[in-house]
C-alpha positions in Angstrom: 0.0 0.0 0.0 1.0 3.6 -0.7 -0.6 6.7 1.0 -1.0 9.9 -0.9 -2.2 13.0 0.7 -3.2 16.2 -1.1 -3.6 19.4 0.9 -6.3 22.0 0.5 -4.2 24.2 -1.7 -4.0 21.5 -4.3 -7.8 21.4 -4.6 -8.9 25.0 -4.0 -10.7 25.2 -7.2 -11.8 23.1 -10.3 -8.4 23.6 -12.0 -6.8 22.1 -8.8 -9.0 19.0 -8.9 -8.1 18.6 -12.6 -4.5 18.9 -11.8 -4.9 16.2 -9.1 -6.3 13.9 -11.7 -3.4 14.7 -14.0 -0.9 14.1 -11.1 -2.4 10.7 -10.2 -2.3 9.6 -13.8 1.5 10.0 -13.6 1.7 8.0 -10.3 0.9 4.4 -9.4 -2.8 4.1 -8.8 -2.9 0.5 -7.4 -3.2 -0.1 -3.7 -3.4 3.6 -2.8 -5.1 5.4 0.0 -5.7 8.9 -1.2 -6.4 11.5 1.6 -7.7 14.9 0.6 -8.1 18.0 2.7 -10.9 20.5 2.7 -10.7 22.6 -0.4 -8.7 25.9 -0.2 -9.5 27.9 2.9 -12.8 26.1 3.6 -11.8 25.0 7.1 -11.6 28.7 8.0 -14.9 29.4 6.3 -16.6 26.6 8.3 -14.9 27.9 11.5 -16.9 31.3 10.8 -20.1 29.2 10.8 -19.2 28.0 14.3 -18.5 31.5 15.3 -21.8 32.7 14.0 -23.6 29.8 15.8 -22.3 30.9 19.2 -22.2 34.7 18.7 -24.7 35.8 15.9 -27.1 33.3 14.7 -28.6 35.8 12.1 -25.2 35.3 10.3 -25.4 31.5 10.0 -27.5 31.4 6.8 -25.3 33.8 4.9 -22.1 32.0 5.9 -23.5 28.6 4.9 -24.6 30.0 1.5 -21.1 31.4 1.0 -19.5 28.0 1.4 -22.2 26.3 -0.5 -21.7 28.6 -3.5 -18.0 28.1 -3.4 -18.4 24.3 -3.8 -21.2 24.6 -6.3 -19.1 26.7 -8.5 -16.4 23.9 -8.4 -19.1 21.3 -9.1 -20.4 23.2 -12.2 -16.9 23.3 -13.6 -16.2 19.6 -13.1 -19.6 18.0 -13.8 -21.4 19.4 -16.8 -24.2 16.8 -16.3 -26.4 18.5 -13.6 -28.2 15.2 -12.9 -24.9 13.6 -11.7 -25.4 12.0 -8.2 -22.6 14.2 -6.8 -25.0 17.1 -6.7 -27.4 15.2 -4.5 -24.6 14.0 -2.3 -23.4 17.4 -1.6 -26.9 18.8 -1.1 -27.5 16.1 1.5 -24.3 17.1 3.4 -25.6 20.7 3.6 -29.1 19.4 4.7 -27.4 17.4 7.5 -25.3 20.4 8.5 -28.5 22.6 8.8 -30.3 19.9 10.7 -27.4 19.7 13.3 -27.5 23.4 13.8 -31.3 23.3 14.5 -31.5 20.2 16.7 -28.2 20.6 18.6 -28.7 21.4 22.4 -25.0 21.0 23.5 -23.0 24.1 24.4 -19.5 22.7 24.4 -17.8 24.8 21.7 -15.2 22.2 20.9 -17.9 19.5 20.3 -19.9 21.9 18.0 -16.7 22.8 16.2 -15.9 19.3 15.3 -19.4 18.5 14.0 -19.5 21.6 11.8 -15.9 21.9 10.5 -15.6 18.2 9.6 -18.3 18.8 6.8 -15.7 20.7 4.7 -13.5 17.6 4.5 -16.5 15.3 3.6 -17.5 17.6 0.8 -14.1 17.9 -0.7 -13.5 14.0 -0.7 -17.0 13.4 -2.2 -16.2 15.8 -5.1 -12.7 14.5 -5.7 -13.8 10.9 -5.5 -16.7 11.4 -8.0 -14.5 13.4 -10.4 -11.9 10.7 -10.4 -14.4 8.0 -11.2 -15.9 10.1 -13.9 -12.4 10.1 -15.5 -11.7 6.4 -15.2 -9.5 6.6 -12.1 -11.5 3.9 -10.2 -11.8 4.5 -6.5 -14.1 3.9 -3.5 -15.0 6.7 -1.1 -14.6 5.9 2.6 -15.7 7.7 5.7 -12.6 8.1 7.9 -14.8 8.4 10.9 -15.8 4.8 10.6 -12.2 3.7 10.8 -10.2 6.2 13.0 -11.5 5.9 16.6 -10.6 8.3 19.2 -11.4 9.6 22.7 -13.8 12.6 23.1 -11.1 15.3 23.3 -12.8 17.4 20.7 -10.5 19.4 18.4 -7.4 17.5 19.6 -8.6 13.9 19.9 -6.3 11.0 20.9 -6.2 7.9 18.7 -7.5 4.6 20.0 -4.7 2.7 18.2 -6.0 -0.8 18.9 -9.4 -0.2 17.5 -8.2 2.0 14.7 -5.7 -0.5 13.5 -8.4 -3.3 13.6 -10.8 -1.2 11.5 -8.2 0.1 8.9 -6.8 -3.5 8.2 -10.2 -4.4 6.9 -9.8 -2.1 3.8 -9.8 -4.1 0.6 -6.5 -3.7 -1.3 -6.3 -3.3 -5.1 -8.0 -0.1 -6.4 -7.7 3.4 -4.9 -9.5 4.5 -1.7 -10.5 8.1 -1.3 -10.9 9.4 2.3 -10.5 12.4 4.6 -7.7 13.6 6.8 -8.3 15.3 10.1 -11.4 13.3 11.1 -12.3 10.5 13.6 -15.1 9.5 15.9 -15.5 8.6 19.5 -17.4 5.7 21.1 -20.7 7.5 20.7 -20.0 8.0 17.0 -19.6 11.7 17.4 -17.2 13.3 14.9 -13.8 14.3 16.4 -10.9 16.1 14.8 -7.2 15.5 15.3 -6.0 19.1 15.6 -5.7 21.8 13.0 -3.7 20.7 9.9 -4.2 17.1 11.1 -4.6 15.6 7.6 -0.9 14.7 7.4 -1.3 12.9 10.8 -4.2 10.9 9.2 -1.9 9.8 6.4 0.6 8.5 8.9 -2.2 6.7 10.9 -3.4 4.9 7.7 0.3 4.0 6.7 1.1 2.7 10.2 -2.0 0.5 10.3 -1.5 -0.9 6.8 2.3 -1.2 7.0 2.5 1.0 3.9 5.4 1.1 1.5 5.6 4.9 1.7 3.6 8.2 2.4 3.7 11.0 -0.1 2.4 14.4 1.0 1.7 16.8 -2.0 1.9 20.5 -1.1 2.3 23.8 -2.8 6.0 23.9 -2.2 8.7 21.6 -3.7 9.3 19.9 -0.5 10.6 20.8 3.0 12.4 24.1 2.7 14.9 25.6 5.1 12.6 28.6 5.7 9.1 29.7 4.9 9.3 31.5 1.4 6.5 33.8 2.6 8.9 35.4 5.1 12.4 34.7 3.8 13.7 35.7 0.3 16.2 32.9 -0.1 15.2 29.4 0.6 16.8 26.0 0.1 15.1 22.6 -0.6 16.2 20.0 1.9 16.6 16.9 -0.2 16.6 14.6 2.8 16.2 14.7 6.6 16.0 12.1 9.3 12.9 11.3 11.3 14.6 13.0 14.3 15.3 16.1 12.5 11.8 16.2 11.1 10.3 15.8 14.6 12.5 18.6 15.9 11.4 20.9 13.1 7.7 20.1 13.4 8.0 20.6 17.2 9.4 24.1 16.7 6.6 24.9 14.3 7.6 24.0 10.8 4.3 24.2 9.0 5.1 21.9 6.2 5.0 18.9 8.7 2.4 18.2 11.3 4.0 17.6 14.7 2.3 14.1 15.2 3.0 12.8 11.7 6.5 11.5 12.1 6.2 9.1 15.1 4.0 6.5 13.6 6.1 6.3 10.5 9.3 6.0 12.5 8.0 3.1 14.5 7.7 1.0 11.3 10.4 2.7 9.2 8.0 4.0 6.6 9.5 6.8 4.5 7.7 10.0 4.0 8.1 12.1 0.9 7.0 15.7 0.9 6.5 16.8 -2.8 4.9 19.5 -5.0 1.5 18.7 -6.4 2.5 20.5 -9.6 5.6 18.3 -10.1 4.5 14.9 -8.6 7.4 12.9 -10.2 10.0 15.1 -8.5 11.5 13.4 -5.5 11.0 16.4 -3.2 12.1 15.7 0.3 12.6 12.2 1.7 12.2 11.8 5.4 13.5 8.4 6.7 15.8 6.7 9.1 19.6 6.9 9.3 20.1 9.7 6.9 21.8 13.0 7.4 20.3 16.4 6.5 21.2 17.2 2.9 22.2 19.9 2.2 23.5 20.9 5.7 22.1 24.4 6.1 20.6 26.5 8.8 16.8 26.1 8.9 14.6 29.1 10.0 11.2 28.2 11.7 8.6 30.8 12.6 5.8 30.5 15.1 3.6 33.6 14.9 0.8 34.7 17.1 2.6 33.5 20.3 2.2 34.8 23.9 5.0 35.5 26.2 4.1 35.2 29.8 6.5 36.1 32.6 5.6 34.8 36.1 7.1 35.6 39.5 6.1 35.0 43.1 4.4 37.8 44.9 7.0 38.1 47.6 10.0 37.8 45.2 10.9 34.4 46.6 12.7 31.8 44.5 10.8 29.9 41.7 11.3 26.3 42.9 10.3 22.9 41.6 6.9 22.9 43.4 6.1 26.4 41.8 7.0 25.1 38.4 4.9 22.0 38.9 2.0 24.1 40.0 2.4 26.4 37.0 2.5 23.5 34.5 -0.6 22.0 35.9 -2.4 25.2 35.2 -1.0 25.3 31.7 -2.2 21.7 31.1 -5.7 22.5 32.6 -6.2 25.4 30.3 -4.8 23.7 27.2 -2.1 26.2 26.6 0.8 24.8 24.5 4.2 25.7 25.6 6.8 26.5 22.9 9.7 27.7 25.1 10.6 27.9 28.7 13.2 30.1 30.5 13.6 30.6 34.3 15.7 32.7 36.6 15.9 32.6 40.4 12.8 34.6 40.8 10.9 34.4 37.5 9.6 31.8 35.1 8.8 32.8 31.4 6.9 30.6 28.9 6.2 31.4 25.2 2.9 29.7 24.4 0.0 29.5 22.0 -3.7 29.7 23.0 -5.5 27.5 20.6 -8.6 27.3 22.8 -8.9 30.9 23.9 -8.3 30.1 27.5 -5.5 32.6 28.3 -7.7 34.9 30.3 -9.0 32.4 32.7 -5.5 30.9 33.0 -4.1 34.3 34.0 -7.0 35.0 36.5 -6.2 31.8 38.3 -2.5 32.3 38.1 -2.8 35.8 39.7 -4.2 34.1 42.9 -0.6 33.1 43.8 1.7 34.8 41.3 2.4 37.9 39.5 1.9 37.6 35.8 2.9 39.9 32.9 2.4 39.0 29.2 3.0 40.2 25.7 0.6 39.1 23.0 1.3 38.7 19.2 5.1 37.8 19.6 6.9 35.6 17.2 9.1 32.6 18.1 11.9 32.2 15.7 14.0 29.0 15.8 17.2 28.3 13.9 18.3 24.8 13.6 22.0 24.2 12.9 22.6 27.9 13.5 25.6 29.9 12.4 26.8 33.3 13.7 25.6 34.9 10.4 22.1 33.4 10.8 21.9 34.6 14.4 23.1 38.1 13.3 20.4 38.5 10.7 17.7 37.8 13.3 19.2 40.0 15.9 19.8 42.9 13.4 16.1 43.0 12.1 14.1 42.2 15.4 13.5 43.4 18.9 14.6 40.5 21.0 12.7 39.7 24.1 14.2 36.3 24.9 17.2 34.5 23.4 18.0 30.8 24.2 20.9 28.7 22.8 21.6 24.9 22.9 24.1 22.9 20.8 22.1 22.7 17.5 19.4 25.3 18.1 18.9 28.9 19.0 15.5 30.4 19.7 14.4 34.0 19.8 11.1 35.5 21.0 10.7 38.8 19.1 8.3 41.6 18.8 
């Protein structure tokens, strides 16, 4: 088995779906799991429906119509026969969405988020599957929620590996299977999601359970670059990196790799290729075991929209182990993800991201026992395999709030 994953940028319009077909015709189509993300920026658009549901119900209808028209425009370009079953399939998904919004009584934001945002992935894969079949790339559409089983930690669900592997190994081999990334379900069959940008992780889950030959992730870049081309003028394609290096880069925030993707592949030695969907036959970047980074250059990783929190005791006493333990328990309880830690005798600073909008209640509880100051909208810049020249470039162009250096890595929190 081989696993191919195409991201949202590759299917953002009808032209992108046609290019996906063209790419697949250049690749091996036998024994393939094809995972497709939501189209374009549709995850963001469905998030706006969630926002309207909680904050302004008068906006819901307009926001649904906006995403509906987006997909209908793609459908009309791909399927000239307006009686094609795909039109009915997509209509039913929107009917189900509207039905959920009417009958739902639960107020848990994360639960509602998963039930609504998941629809974007279902629509995308329905359209792609039907278009491929229409053009003689035979495939079966599968609902990933029937296969990937998780706990009920909505928006960041944890995989039940035993049950998931049992389910996935029942997939019939031979032709292509089209399914969703990002999605799972809990024991009550409620939809769960695996974390933002979690489709790469889904590819790794399928590969692990099927002992796949390889995973290929097709993106809008040539592979893993040493820096984000949106922020750095000169970038270099990394032709190969090890699993360990990929894990480090993902942990520090390299957007081209989802942080959880590498570990399942590493356990079974399954190589991962990151390629361009415009040039599918190019090798791109290979990520596998026992290989060195090639070429060996400094890599720059940016994490934007971070929050720097500086904590000290109210009586200026030392920050000791029991204080740090208490602070980390609070961070865990309020689902705040820590990207960097630095402490002195009387203060403890963390750079973190607030995915679940829980910073304010965290700070309110923190202030019961500690003094807390914070800066919002800071950026964490990490340089792997740094040089003096690379460090100088960052220091020259930014206001440095924190600098932290280890053997292979230097990190800056900057304004």
